C-alpha positions in Angstrom: 26.0 -133.5 -0.3 26.6 -136.5 -2.7 29.6 -137.4 -4.4 28.3 -137.9 -7.9 28.1 -134.1 -8.7 24.4 -134.1 -9.7 21.9 -131.9 -8.1 19.4 -133.3 -5.8 15.8 -132.7 -6.1 14.5 -130.3 -3.5 13.0 -131.8 -0.5 9.2 -131.3 -0.2 7.4 -131.4 3.1 4.5 -133.6 3.5 1.1 -132.2 2.9 -0.3 -130.9 6.1 -3.7 -129.9 4.9 -6.6 -131.9 3.9 -8.0 -129.3 1.5 -7.8 -129.9 -2.2 -6.3 -126.5 -3.1 -3.2 -125.5 -1.6 -3.0 -122.1 0.4 -2.2 -119.0 -1.5 1.3 -117.7 -1.2 1.2 -114.4 0.8 3.3 -111.6 -0.6 4.5 -108.8 1.7 3.5 -105.3 0.3 5.9 -102.4 0.4 5.2 -99.7 3.0 5.5 -96.8 0.6 2.7 -98.2 -1.6 0.4 -98.5 1.4 1.1 -94.9 2.5 0.4 -93.5 -1.0 -2.8 -95.4 -1.2 -3.9 -93.9 2.1 -3.1 -90.2 1.0 -5.3 -90.6 -2.1 -8.2 -91.6 0.0 -10.4 -88.3 0.6 -10.9 -87.0 4.1 -14.3 -87.2 5.4 -16.2 -83.7 5.4 -16.1 -81.7 8.5 -19.3 -80.9 10.2 -19.9 -77.1 10.8 -21.0 -76.0 14.2 -23.4 -73.2 14.9 -20.6 -70.6 15.0 -19.2 -71.8 11.7 -22.6 -71.3 10.0 -22.9 -67.8 11.4 -19.4 -66.7 10.3 -19.5 -68.3 6.9 -21.1 -65.3 5.1 -18.7 -62.9 6.7 -15.7 -64.9 5.8 -16.9 -65.1 2.2 -17.5 -61.4 2.1 -14.1 -60.6 3.5 -12.4 -62.8 1.0 -14.4 -61.1 -1.8 -13.6 -57.6 -0.5 -9.9 -58.4 -0.1 -9.8 -59.7 -3.7 -11.1 -56.4 -5.0 -9.4 -54.1 -2.5 -5.8 -55.1 -3.2 -6.4 -54.8 -6.9 -8.2 -51.4 -6.6 -5.5 -50.2 -4.2 -2.8 -51.1 -6.6 -4.6 -49.2 -9.4 -5.1 -46.1 -7.1 -1.5 -46.2 -6.0 -0.4 -46.2 -9.6 -2.8 -43.3 -10.4 -1.5 -41.3 -7.4 2.1 -42.0 -8.4 1.4 -40.8 -12.0 -0.3 -37.7 -10.6 2.5 -36.9 -8.2 5.2 -37.2 -10.9 3.0 -35.2 -13.3 2.7 -32.3 -10.9 6.4 -32.6 -9.9 7.4 -32.3 -13.5 5.3 -29.1 -13.8 6.8 -27.3 -10.8 9.2 -24.5 -11.6 12.6 -23.9 -9.8 12.2 -23.0 -6.2 13.5 -19.5 -6.7 10.5 -18.6 -8.9 8.0 -19.3 -6.1 9.4 -17.4 -3.1 7.6 -14.1 -4.0 4.1 -14.7 -5.0 2.7 -11.2 -4.7 0.5 -9.8 -7.4 1.1 -6.3 -6.3 4.0 -4.3 -4.8 4.5 -2.6 -1.5 5.0 1.0 -0.3 7.4 1.9 2.5 6.8 5.3 4.0 9.6 7.1 5.8 9.6 10.4 7.7 11.4 13.5 6.5 14.7 12.1 7.9 14.4 8.7 6.1 13.2 6.6 9.1 10.4 4.2 8.3 7.1 4.8 10.1 4.5 3.0 8.0 4.0 0.3 5.4 1.3 -0.3 2.9 0.6 -3.1 0.4 2.2 -6.5 0.6 5.7 -6.2 2.1 8.4 -8.6 0.9 11.7 -8.0 2.5 13.6 -10.1 -0.1 14.3 -13.7 -0.6 15.8 -15.7 2.2 16.4 -19.4 2.4 16.1 -22.0 5.2 19.9 -22.1 5.3 20.6 -18.4 5.7 17.9 -17.4 8.2 18.6 -17.5 11.9 18.9 -21.2 13.0 16.6 -20.3 15.9 13.9 -19.1 13.4 14.4 -22.2 11.2 13.9 -24.5 14.2 11.1 -22.5 15.7 9.1 -22.9 12.5 9.6 -26.7 12.3 8.9 -27.1 16.0 5.7 -25.2 15.8 4.2 -26.3 12.5 5.5 -29.8 11.8 7.8 -31.6 14.1 7.9 -34.7 11.8 8.8 -32.5 8.8 12.0 -34.4 8.0 10.3 -37.8 8.3 7.2 -37.7 6.1 6.7 -37.7 2.3 4.6 -34.5 2.3 1.6 -35.8 4.3 1.5 -37.1 7.8 -1.2 -39.7 8.4 -0.5 -39.6 12.1 -1.0 -35.9 12.3 -4.2 -36.0 10.2 -5.7 -38.7 12.5 -4.8 -36.7 15.5 -6.4 -33.5 14.1 -9.6 -35.4 13.1 -9.8 -36.8 16.7 -9.3 -33.4 18.2 -12.0 -31.8 15.9 -14.5 -34.5 16.6 -14.0 -34.3 20.4 -14.5 -30.5 20.2 -17.8 -31.1 18.4 -16.6 -29.8 15.1 -16.5 -31.5 11.7 -13.5 -33.7 10.9 -12.1 -31.0 8.6 -13.0 -28.0 10.8 -10.4 -26.5 13.2 -7.2 -28.4 13.4 -6.1 -29.6 10.0 -3.1 -31.7 10.7 -1.4 -30.2 7.7 2.3 -30.5 7.2 4.6 -27.6 6.3 4.6 -29.0 2.8 0.8 -29.1 2.6 0.7 -25.5 4.0 3.1 -24.5 1.3 1.0 -26.2 -1.3 -2.0 -24.2 -0.1 0.1 -20.9 -0.2 0.9 -21.8 -3.8 -2.9 -22.4 -4.4 -2.0 -25.8 -5.7 -0.2 -24.2 -8.6 -3.2 -22.1 -9.8 -2.0 -18.5 -10.5 -4.1 -15.4 -9.7 -6.3 -14.4 -12.6 -8.0 -11.0 -12.2 -10.7 -12.1 -14.7 -11.7 -15.0 -12.5 -11.3 -13.3 -9.1 -12.3 -9.7 -8.4 -9.6 -9.2 -5.8 -6.5 -11.0 -4.5 -8.4 -11.5 -1.2 -11.1 -13.5 -3.0 -8.4 -15.5 -4.7 -6.7 -16.4 -1.4 -10.1 -17.2 0.2 -10.8 -19.6 -2.7 -7.4 -21.2 -2.2 -8.1 -21.8 1.5 -11.4 -23.6 1.0 -11.5 -27.0 2.8 -13.3 -29.9 1.0 -12.4 -33.6 0.8 -11.6 -33.2 -2.9 -9.4 -30.2 -2.3 -7.6 -32.0 0.6 -6.9 -34.9 -1.8 -5.5 -32.6 -4.4 -3.5 -30.8 -1.7 -2.0 -34.1 -0.6 -1.0 -35.1 -4.1 0.5 -31.6 -4.8 2.4 -31.8 -1.5 3.9 -35.2 -2.4 4.8 -33.7 -5.8 6.7 -30.9 -4.0 8.6 -33.5 -2.0 9.7 -35.1 -5.2 10.6 -31.9 -7.0 12.3 -30.1 -4.1 14.5 -30.9 -1.1 13.1 -30.4 2.4 15.1 -27.2 2.8 13.8 -25.9 -0.5 10.2 -26.6 0.6 10.9 -24.8 3.9 12.4 -21.9 2.0 9.3 -21.4 -0.1 7.2 -21.5 3.1 9.2 -19.0 5.1 9.1 -16.6 2.1 5.4 -16.9 1.3 3.7 -17.1 4.7 1.6 -14.1 5.8 2.7 -12.8 9.2 0.4 -9.8 9.8 0.7 -6.1 9.1 1.1 -6.7 5.4 4.2 -8.7 5.9 4.8 -11.6 3.4 7.6 -13.8 4.6 9.8 -13.8 7.6 12.3 -11.3 6.3 9.6 -8.7 5.9 8.1 -9.5 9.3 11.5 -9.3 11.0 12.1 -5.9 9.5 8.5 -4.8 10.3 8.4 -5.8 13.9 12.1 -5.7 15.0 13.9 -3.6 12.4 16.4 -6.3 11.7 16.9 -9.1 9.2 15.5 -12.6 9.7 19.1 -13.8 9.8 19.7 -11.9 13.0 16.8 -12.7 15.2 17.4 -14.3 18.6 15.4 -17.2 20.2 12.8 -14.8 21.7 12.2 -13.0 18.5 12.2 -16.2 16.4 9.6 -17.6 18.7 7.4 -14.5 18.4 7.6 -14.6 14.6 6.9 -18.4 14.4 4.0 -17.9 16.7 2.3 -15.6 14.2 1.8 -18.5 11.8 -1.2 -19.8 13.8 -3.1 -16.5 13.6 -1.2 -13.5 12.2 -3.9 -10.9 13.0 -4.5 -12.2 16.5 -0.9 -12.6 17.6 0.6 -9.6 15.8 2.8 -7.8 18.4 1.8 -4.4 17.0 -1.8 -5.2 18.0 -1.2 -6.8 21.4 2.3 -7.3 22.6 1.3 -9.3 25.7 -0.7 -11.8 23.6 2.2 -12.1 21.2 4.6 -12.8 24.1 2.3 -15.5 25.5 2.2 -17.2 22.2 6.0 -16.9 21.9 6.4 -18.6 25.3 4.4 -21.6 23.9 6.7 -21.8 20.9 9.8 -21.7 23.2 8.4 -24.6 25.2 8.0 -26.6 22.0 11.5 -25.8 20.9 12.8 -27.0 24.3 10.8 -30.2 24.3 12.1 -31.1 20.8 15.7 -30.3 21.7 16.2 -27.2 19.6 17.2 -25.0 22.6 18.6 -25.8 25.9 16.7 -25.3 29.2 18.9 -22.2 29.9 18.2 -20.7 26.5 14.5 -21.3 26.8 14.4 -19.7 30.3 16.4 -16.7 29.0 14.0 -16.2 26.1 11.0 -16.2 28.5 12.7 -13.9 30.9 13.7 -11.5 28.1 10.8 -11.5 25.6 11.1 -9.8 22.3 10.3 -6.1 22.0 9.2 -4.1 19.0 11.4 -1.7 17.2 11.0 2.0 17.9 9.1 2.5 14.7 6.8 -0.4 15.3 6.2 0.7 18.9 5.0 4.1 17.8 2.7 2.8 15.1 2.1 6.5 14.5 0.9 8.3 11.5 -1.7 5.8 10.1 -4.1 8.6 9.0 -1.2 10.5 7.4 0.1 7.4 5.6 -3.4 6.8 4.2 -3.6 10.4 3.0 -0.3 10.2 1.2 -1.3 6.9 -0.4 -4.5 8.5 -1.6 -2.9 11.8 -2.8 -0.1 10.0 -4.8 -0.5 8.5 -8.3 -2.3 5.1 -8.1 0.2 3.3 -10.2 2.9 4.0 -7.6 0.7 3.8 -4.4 -2.5 1.8 -4.2 -2.1 -0.2 -7.4 1.7 -0.4 -7.5 3.3 -3.6 -8.9 6.7 -2.4 -7.7 8.2 -2.0 -4.3 8.2 1.7 -3.7 9.7 3.9 -1.1 8.1 7.3 -0.4 9.9 9.9 1.7 7.3 12.1 3.4 7.1 15.3 5.4 5.9 13.7 8.6 7.9 14.5 11.8 7.4 11.5 14.1 8.0 13.5 17.2 5.3 16.0 16.2 3.0 13.2 15.3 3.4 11.6 18.7 2.8 14.9 20.4 -0.5 15.4 18.5 -1.7 11.9 19.3 -0.7 12.2 23.0 -2.4 15.6 23.3 -5.7 14.3 21.8 -5.6 11.3 24.2 -4.8 13.5 27.2 -7.7 16.0 26.6 -10.3 13.2 26.0 -9.2 11.3 29.0 -9.1 14.2 31.4 -11.6 16.8 30.1 -14.3 14.9 28.1 -16.9 12.8 29.9 -16.5 9.1 29.8 -18.4 7.4 27.0 -18.6 10.4 24.8 -18.7 9.6 21.1 -17.4 13.0 20.1 -14.5 13.0 17.6 -11.6 15.3 16.9 -8.9 15.8 14.3 -5.6 17.6 14.2 -3.3 18.8 11.4 0.1 20.3 12.0 2.1 21.8 9.1 4.9 24.2 8.3 4.3 27.6 6.6 5.2 26.1 3.2 2.4 23.5 3.5 4.5 20.5 4.5 2.3 18.4 6.8 4.2 17.3 9.9 1.4 15.5 11.7 -2.1 14.3 11.1 -4.7 12.7 13.4 -7.9 11.8 11.8 -9.8 10.6 14.8 -9.6 9.2 18.3 -8.6 5.8 17.2 -5.0 6.8 16.5 -3.9 3.2 15.5 -6.5 2.9 12.8 -5.5 2.4 9.1 -7.9 2.7 6.2 -10.4 4.4 8.5 -12.5 7.6 7.9 -10.1 10.5 8.1 -11.8 13.5 9.7 -8.8 15.7 8.9 -9.1 15.2 5.1 -12.5 13.7 4.4 -15.0 15.4 6.7 -16.7 18.4 5.1 -17.9 20.6 8.0 -19.1 24.1 8.4 -16.2 26.4 9.5 -18.1 28.9 11.6 -16.1 31.9 12.7 -12.9 30.3 11.7 -13.7 31.6 8.2 -13.6 35.3 9.3 -9.9 35.9 8.7 -10.6 35.7 5.0 -13.2 38.5 5.3 -10.7 40.7 7.2 -7.9 39.7 4.8 -9.9 40.9 1.9 -10.6 44.2 3.7 -6.9 44.8 4.5 -6.0 44.0 0.9 -8.5 46.7 -0.2 -6.9 49.3 2.1 -8.7 49.0 5.4 -6.7 49.3 8.6 -6.9 47.1 11.8 -7.8 50.3 13.6 -10.7 51.2 11.4 -14.0 51.2 13.1 -17.1 49.3 12.3 -20.5 49.5 14.0 -21.5 46.5 16.0 -25.3 47.0 16.1 -28.4 45.1 15.3 -28.5 44.9 11.5 -30.8 42.9 9.2 -30.6 41.7 5.6 -33.4 40.7 3.3 -32.9 37.3 1.7 -35.2 36.4 -1.2 -37.8 33.8 -0.1 -36.6 33.9 3.5 -37.6 37.3 4.8 -35.2 39.2 7.0 -32.0 37.7 8.5 -30.7 39.4 11.6 -27.4 37.8 12.8 -26.6 37.9 16.5 -23.4 37.9 18.4 -22.5 34.9 20.6 -22.9 37.0 23.8 -26.2 38.4 22.6 -24.8 42.0 22.9 -24.0 44.8 20.6 -21.0 47.1 21.4 -21.4 49.9 18.9 -18.4 51.2 17.0 -15.4 49.0 17.5 -12.1 48.4 15.6 -11.7 45.6 13.2 -9.1 44.1 15.5 -11.5 44.0 18.4 -14.3 42.6 16.2 -12.0 39.8 15.1 -10.6 39.1 18.5 -14.0 38.8 20.1 -15.4 36.9 17.0 -18.3 39.3 16.7 -20.7 38.2 14.0 -22.5 41.4 13.0 -19.3 43.4 12.2 -18.0 40.5 10.1 -21.1 40.4 8.0 -21.1 44.2 7.6 -17.5 44.2 6.6 -18.0 41.3 4.1 -20.9 43.2 2.5 -18.8 46.4 2.4 -15.8 44.8 0.6 -18.0 42.5 -1.4 -18.8 38.9 -1.1 -17.0 38.1 -4.3 -13.8 39.6 -2.8 -14.2 37.4 0.3 -14.8 34.3 -1.9 -11.8 35.1 -4.0 -9.4 35.4 -1.0 -10.7 32.2 0.6 -10.5 30.3 -2.7 -7.0 31.4 -3.5 -5.9 30.5 0.0 -7.1 26.9 -0.7 -10.8 26.6 0.3 -12.3 24.7 -2.5 -15.9 24.1 -1.2 -19.0 25.8 -2.6 -19.7 29.0 -0.8 -22.9 30.3 0.5 -24.6 32.9 -1.8 -26.0 35.2 0.9 -24.6 37.5 3.6 -24.1 34.5 5.9 -21.0 33.7 3.9 -19.0 35.8 6.3 -20.0 33.5 9.2 -18.6 30.3 7.8 -21.9 28.6 6.8 -20.0 27.0 3.9 -18.1 23.7 4.4 -14.5 22.8 4.3 -12.0 20.2 5.6 -9.6 20.7 8.4 -6.6 20.3 6.1 -8.0 22.9 3.7 -8.5 25.4 6.6 -5.0 24.7 8.1 -3.4 25.1 4.7 -5.3 28.4 4.2 -4.0 29.7 7.5 -0.5 28.6 6.5 -0.8 31.0 3.5 -1.4 33.8 6.0 1.8 32.8 8.0 3.6 32.5 4.7 3.2 36.2 4.1 0.0 36.1 2.0 1.4 33.6 -0.5 -0.9 30.5 -0.9 0.4 27.0 -0.2 -0.9 23.6 -1.0 -0.7 21.0 1.8 1.6 18.2 0.8 2.9 15.0 2.4 5.3 13.5 -0.2 8.9 14.7 -0.6 10.0 12.2 -3.2 9.3 8.7 -4.5 11.6 6.0 -5.8 11.5 2.3 -6.6 13.3 0.2 -4.1 16.9 -0.4 -5.1 17.1 2.8 -7.1 19.0 5.9 -5.9 17.3 8.4 -8.2 13.8 9.4 -7.3 11.0 9.1 -9.9 9.1 11.9 -8.4 10.2 15.0 -6.4 7.6 17.1 -4.7 9.8 18.9 -2.2 8.6 22.3 -3.5 5.0 21.4 -4.2 3.5 23.6 -1.5 4.4 27.1 -2.7 1.6 28.8 -4.6 0.7 32.3 -5.9 0.3 35.4 -3.9 -3.2 36.1 -2.6 -2.8 39.2 -0.5 0.1 41.6 -0.1 2.8 40.8 2.5 1.8 43.9 4.4 -1.9 42.9 4.5 -0.8 39.4 5.6 1.3 40.7 8.4 -1.4 43.1 9.6 -3.9 40.2 9.6 -1.4 38.1 11.6 -1.2 40.9 14.2 -5.0 41.1 14.4 -5.2 37.3 14.8 -2.6 37.4 17.6 -5.1 39.5 19.6 -7.5 36.5 19.5 -5.0 34.8 21.9 -3.4 37.8 23.6 -6.4 40.2 24.2 -8.2 39.9 27.5 -11.5 39.4 25.6 -10.0 37.2 22.8 -11.8 33.9 22.2 -8.5 31.9 21.9 -7.0 32.8 25.3 -6.9 29.2 26.4 -4.4 28.4 23.6 -1.8 30.8 25.0 1.7 29.4 25.6 4.0 31.4 27.8 6.9 33.0 25.8 5.4 32.3 22.4 3.6 34.6 20.0 0.5 32.9 18.7 -2.1 34.0 16.1 -5.3 32.1 15.3 -9.0 32.0 15.2 -11.7 30.0 16.9 -14.9 28.9 15.2 -18.2 27.5 16.4 -21.1 26.7 14.1 -24.8 27.0 14.6 -26.0 24.8 17.6 -22.3 24.0 18.3 -22.3 21.1 15.8 -18.7 22.0 14.9 -15.9 23.6 17.0 -12.6 24.7 15.4 -9.4 26.3 16.5 -6.7 27.0 13.9 -3.6 29.0 14.9 0.1 29.3 14.2 3.4 30.2 15.8 6.4 31.4 13.8 7.1 27.8 12.7 3.9 25.7 12.6 0.3 26.0 11.7 -2.0 23.7 13.7 -5.7 23.1 13.1 -8.1 21.3 15.4 -11.7 20.3 14.7 -14.1 18.7 17.1 -17.7 17.4 16.7 -19.9 14.3 16.2 -19.8 12.2 13.1 -23.6 12.3 12.9 -23.7 16.1 13.2 -25.2 16.1 16.7 -24.7 19.4 18.6 -21.8 19.4 21.1 -22.6 20.2 24.7 -20.9 23.1 26.3 -18.1 23.2 23.6 -17.0 26.1 21.6 -13.9 26.6 19.4 -12.2 28.6 22.1 -12.8 25.7 24.6 -11.7 22.1 24.1 -10.3 22.6 20.6 -8.1 25.4 21.9 -7.1 23.1 24.8 -6.1 20.3 22.3 -4.2 22.9 20.3 -2.3 24.1 23.4 -1.6 20.5 24.6 -0.3 19.7 21.1 1.9 22.7 20.7 3.2 22.7 24.2 4.7 19.3 23.4 5.9 20.3 20.0 7.6 23.5 21.2 9.0 22.1 24.5 12.7 22.1 23.4 12.6 24.9 20.9 13.6 28.6 21.0 10.6 31.0 20.5 10.2 32.2 16.9 8.5 35.6 16.5 5.5 35.9 14.3 6.0 37.7 11.0 3.4 40.4 11.9 3.1 44.2 11.4 1.5 46.2 14.2 -0.4 49.3 12.9 1.3 52.6 13.4 0.1 54.7 16.3 -1.5 58.1 15.6 -0.3 60.7 18.0 -3.6 62.7 18.1 -6.8 60.8 18.4 -9.0 58.8 20.7 -8.5 55.5 22.4 -11.3 53.1 21.7 -12.8 51.2 24.6 -11.3 47.8 25.1 -8.4 48.3 22.7 -5.1 50.0 22.7 -5.4 51.2 19.1 -5.5 54.9 18.3 -7.2 56.7 15.4 -8.0 60.3 14.6 -11.5 61.7 15.0 -11.7 62.4 11.2 -10.8 58.8 10.4 -13.6 57.6 12.7 -16.1 59.9 11.1 -15.1 58.8 7.6 -15.2 55.1 8.4 -18.6 55.4 10.1 -20.1 57.4 7.3 -18.8 54.9 4.8 -20.2 51.9 6.6 -23.5 53.3 7.6 -24.4 55.1 4.4 -22.4 53.4 1.7 -23.8 50.8 -0.7 -23.9 47.1 0.1 -23.4 44.2 -2.2 
């Protein structure tokens, strides 16, 4: 450093290069600038391998599909949401949906007021998921939809499982198991909100069948409607609609009706075993109905109990107790008696209160369930023990009081049938000799006596266009002059025809008609032999008129009718059976005595109906070729009629009215009268005549002059 204060010129090194131009000054670049320059430089293209070329189209297609799918899915989701909320906004309050019946029900009780039959759609009243038995609540959920409280109305997992099961079973994906939730089943019960229109569907059954159709489009609508229900109602409200609308067999709509139908109690009171049996009906009501097969119903209930235990609704001890003590039917449900009688009452009542009722109606009837059971048991006993196995023969029974009140009715061998052909009320059959009491009743009314004589001999009548007609007796014999009583007791044909011709066919027709026989009568002399047709209930009612002292009765089964909830009856038919007088009381009582000889006399045709200690009056009847066999008879309290034959009118083999029909009559009445005190018949035995002759085979006494007068009148008098 110098001391003069001036700057020195910088020192410059000597030139070290021999080149003319000096070397360029090198400038150091920043690292960031270099990096940026490298990033902008494009990467060299990758080369595709063989796999890449193969997958390239698929990758492109996947990207294209995805681009469309999520957009379409979003649109579909929006549409579904709009549809769900639209349906939800249209749904009425839950309480308006619990009873969806388009017609009412009829509950039939016996004369004491005990229920024995139901008709129409029974609805026991609204119940809710909260007030039914908790066991029933849980049984329904465990059986039908264990994820009920977790899904939004549809259960994809359940649907997938059902489809897999169906395919494995060789069925279509929608056939068999449906995977439907309780909400979907409820939507189906509501027919997706479509009400019943009688203009569109001929019957309610057709409407319900249409609602149960399974197609992809309908399943889609069902799913939307189900989700709408989940929006509009709570889970418990959905379940309440379901337990009120579900069909559970035997005409029961809803669990309240079913509990009353099968157990005679409310749905709020059922125990685990009963709840399981009721819930088990949901799978197949007709198959598992306990009234049809109690063992099958119990087996199904055991499955339901297992599901309840597995899902924690009952303990192991409760489950075992339910299996060890299965549900039993109520006494009324066990009997299941009186189906033919119930059908007859329904048909005989006014349609707007019976078959076509829109109200819930209660009809108190005349049936006595003990007598009904006795008649059914008697029929079964005779056919099991006295009829060859495999026989197709049928039989019918009617039991009634003297005033026409029907106490029991069996319309055929299938005693559990409902809606079946009723041979007691619908079968028009020739009556045979069972018609003869009307001939003798007409004669007694015209002054004849049970001890009057009539000539049992070969007699012929000329019928226009048919030549001579010569009736024969069953035993192919003629006994000559016999009393009317003997002729009736032995059911001799020739005397009956002679007597009918003597009193006049018109008189016979009049008596029969006024006693209640409404059929067309034969025009010729064969009228007396029962060639005309009638029904069993008509014949039994006509005999009731004889027991009633000659005053006609009309068979009836209804006592009164009222709408459920009302105390005052709308109809009262308690005195419907009493009619006008047909023959005098004296004639009726004499006829009753004559008919008692059918059972009491050694040669009477109804001896097999005799019951020790009881007075019985009746008449047997067998038609030509034994196509029909009848026995109608009465005690002091009841008139019982029995018919037997084939539906196709084939001849019976070895059967007469005094045979198996009389056996059925005796078996029935032995049961009916078992605990009763004998009631004497209202009959009048003819007065003995001190001087006269005793006719062979009878204890009756008449004077010689009376015999001559009667014979002269019969043999020489005019005929009609």
